C-alpha positions as CSV (number, residue, x, y, z in Angstrom):
1,M,11.2,-1.2,4.7
2,V,8.6,-3.2,2.7
3,G,5.2,-2.6,3.4
4,I,1.6,-3.2,1.7
5,L,-0.6,-0.1,0.9
6,V,-3.9,-1.5,0.3
7,H,-6.4,0.3,-1.8
8,G,-9.6,-1.8,-2.0
9,D,-9.5,-4.6,-4.0
10,N,-6.2,-3.4,-5.4
11,H,-2.5,-3.4,-3.0
12,F,1.3,-2.6,-3.3
13,I,4.2,-4.2,-1.7
14,L,6.5,-1.2,-1.3
15,G,9.7,-1.2,-0.8
16,G,10.6,2.3,1.8
17,P,9.7,3.9,5.0
18,E,5.6,3.9,6.1
19,P,4.0,6.8,4.2
20,T,1.7,9.4,5.9
21,E,-1.5,8.9,5.3
22,E,-0.7,12.7,2.8
23,E,1.4,10.4,1.3
24,A,-0.4,7.0,1.1
25,V,-3.5,8.7,-1.0
26,R,-0.7,10.5,-3.4
27,I,0.7,6.5,-3.6
28,A,-2.8,5.0,-4.2
29,R,-3.7,7.9,-7.0
30,E,-0.7,7.7,-8.4
31,F,-0.4,4.0,-8.8
32,S,-4.0,3.1,-9.4
33,V,-3.5,5.0,-12.7
34,V,-0.9,3.0,-14.5
35,E,0.4,5.1,-17.9
36,I,2.2,2.7,-19.7
37,G,6.1,4.9,-19.9
38,K,6.0,7.5,-17.9
39,P,7.5,7.1,-14.9
40,P,6.2,7.8,-11.5
41,A,6.1,11.0,-10.2
42,S,9.6,12.2,-8.7
43,V,7.9,13.1,-5.3
44,F,7.5,8.6,-5.0
45,E,11.3,8.4,-5.2
46,K,11.3,7.3,-1.6
47,W,9.0,3.9,-2.5
48,G,9.1,1.2,-5.2
49,V,6.9,-1.5,-6.0
50,R,8.6,-4.9,-5.0
51,N,6.9,-7.6,-7.9
52,N,8.7,-10.4,-5.5
53,E,8.6,-10.2,-1.6
54,F,8.2,-12.7,1.0
55,R,5.4,-11.6,3.9
56,E,7.3,-12.0,6.4
57,N,9.4,-9.1,5.6
58,L,6.5,-6.9,5.4
59,E,7.2,-4.0,8.5
60,W,3.8,-1.9,8.3
61,A,0.7,-1.2,6.6
62,V,-2.0,1.2,5.1
63,V,-5.3,1.0,4.3
64,V,-6.6,3.9,2.2
65,P,-10.2,3.9,1.6
66,A,-11.5,3.0,-2.0
67,D,-15.4,2.0,-3.1
68,T,-14.5,-1.4,-3.8
69,E,-13.5,-4.4,-0.8
70,I,-10.5,-6.0,0.3
71,T,-10.1,-9.0,-1.6
72,K,-9.5,-12.2,0.8
73,G,-6.5,-13.1,0.0
74,V,-5.4,-9.0,1.2
75,S,-7.5,-9.7,4.3
76,Q,-5.8,-13.0,5.2
77,L,-2.2,-11.1,5.2
78,L,-3.2,-8.3,7.0
79,G,-4.2,-10.5,9.6
80,E,-1.1,-11.9,9.7
81,L,0.6,-9.0,10.0
82,A,-1.6,-8.1,12.7
83,E,-1.5,-11.6,14.5
84,R,2.8,-10.8,14.2
85,G,2.1,-6.7,15.8
86,V,2.0,-5.0,12.9
87,V,-0.2,-1.8,12.9
88,I,-2.6,-1.5,10.2
89,R,-2.9,2.0,9.9
90,A,-6.1,3.1,8.1
91,C,-6.9,6.3,6.5
92,N,-9.4,8.9,7.0
93,A,-9.5,10.1,3.5
94,G,-10.7,8.7,0.1
95,I,-8.7,9.5,-3.2
96,W,-11.0,10.6,-5.2
Protein backbone atom coordinates (compact mmCIF):
# COMPACT_ATOMS: atom_id res chain seq x y z
CA MET A 1 0.00 0.00 0.00
CA VAL A 2 1.08 3.58 -0.60
CA GLY A 3 -0.31 6.75 0.92
CA ILE A 4 0.38 10.34 1.86
CA LEU A 5 0.91 11.73 5.33
CA VAL A 6 0.47 15.51 5.42
CA HIS A 7 1.84 17.69 8.21
CA GLY A 8 1.27 21.37 7.51
CA ASP A 9 3.42 22.52 4.60
CA ASN A 10 5.28 19.19 4.62
CA HIS A 11 4.17 15.82 3.30
CA PHE A 12 5.52 12.31 2.98
CA ILE A 13 4.63 9.67 0.42
CA LEU A 14 4.92 6.42 2.36
CA GLY A 15 4.90 2.80 1.37
CA GLY A 16 3.11 0.80 4.03
CA PRO A 17 -0.26 0.43 5.73
CA GLU A 18 -2.42 3.37 6.70
CA PRO A 19 -1.17 4.45 10.13
CA THR A 20 -3.39 4.90 13.14
CA GLU A 21 -3.71 8.43 14.50
CA GLU A 22 -1.04 7.75 17.12
CA GLU A 23 1.29 6.25 14.52
CA ALA A 24 0.70 9.16 12.11
CA VAL A 25 1.63 11.69 14.79
CA ARG A 26 4.77 9.71 15.66
CA ILE A 27 5.75 9.39 11.97
CA ALA A 28 5.29 13.12 11.41
CA ARG A 29 7.42 13.87 14.46
CA GLU A 30 10.17 11.43 13.44
CA PHE A 31 10.33 12.37 9.76
CA SER A 32 9.94 16.15 10.25
CA VAL A 33 13.32 16.43 11.94
CA VAL A 34 15.89 14.69 9.77
CA GLU A 35 19.20 13.79 11.33
CA ILE A 36 21.71 12.92 8.63
CA GLY A 37 23.13 9.46 9.10
CA LYS A 38 20.53 8.46 11.71
CA PRO A 39 18.13 5.79 10.47
CA PRO A 40 14.45 6.07 11.47
CA ALA A 41 13.48 4.36 14.72
CA SER A 42 12.73 0.66 14.29
CA VAL A 43 9.07 1.27 15.16
CA PHE A 44 8.73 2.82 11.68
CA GLU A 45 9.96 -0.23 9.78
CA LYS A 46 6.42 -0.73 8.45
CA TRP A 47 6.78 2.48 6.42
CA GLY A 48 9.31 3.71 3.94
CA VAL A 49 9.51 7.11 2.26
CA ARG A 50 8.90 6.87 -1.48
CA ASN A 51 10.78 9.34 -3.66
CA ASN A 52 8.86 8.54 -6.85
CA GLU A 53 5.29 7.35 -6.90
CA PHE A 54 2.33 7.82 -9.22
CA ARG A 55 -0.57 9.69 -7.59
CA GLU A 56 -2.89 7.02 -8.93
CA ASN A 57 -1.20 4.52 -6.58
CA LEU A 58 -2.06 6.45 -3.40
CA GLU A 59 -4.57 4.43 -1.36
CA TRP A 60 -4.74 6.36 1.92
CA ALA A 61 -4.23 9.90 3.21
CA VAL A 62 -3.76 11.17 6.76
CA VAL A 63 -3.46 14.82 7.80
CA VAL A 64 -1.67 15.66 11.06
CA PRO A 65 -2.31 19.21 12.38
CA ALA A 66 0.54 21.72 12.24
CA ASP A 67 1.19 25.43 12.66
CA THR A 68 1.71 25.87 8.92
CA GLU A 69 -0.83 25.66 6.10
CA ILE A 70 -1.04 22.79 3.65
CA THR A 71 0.53 23.81 0.34
CA LYS A 72 -1.63 24.46 -2.70
CA GLY A 73 -0.20 21.47 -4.57
CA VAL A 74 -0.86 19.05 -1.72
CA SER A 75 -4.37 20.49 -1.24
CA GLN A 76 -5.02 19.83 -4.92
CA LEU A 77 -3.69 16.28 -4.60
CA LEU A 78 -5.92 15.64 -1.56
CA GLY A 79 -8.88 16.90 -3.57
CA GLU A 80 -8.05 14.50 -6.41
CA LEU A 81 -7.76 11.63 -3.95
CA ALA A 82 -11.14 12.49 -2.40
CA GLU A 83 -12.72 12.56 -5.88
CA ARG A 84 -11.33 9.05 -6.43
CA GLY A 85 -12.98 7.90 -3.20
CA VAL A 86 -9.88 7.84 -1.00
CA VAL A 87 -10.84 8.79 2.55
CA ILE A 88 -8.81 11.73 3.86
CA ARG A 89 -8.43 11.11 7.59
CA ALA A 90 -7.64 14.07 9.84
CA CYS A 91 -5.90 13.49 13.16
CA ASN A 92 -7.12 15.47 16.13
CA ALA A 93 -3.80 15.83 17.91
CA GLY A 94 -0.78 17.83 16.77
CA ILE A 95 2.74 16.57 17.28
CA TRP A 96 4.31 19.15 19.56
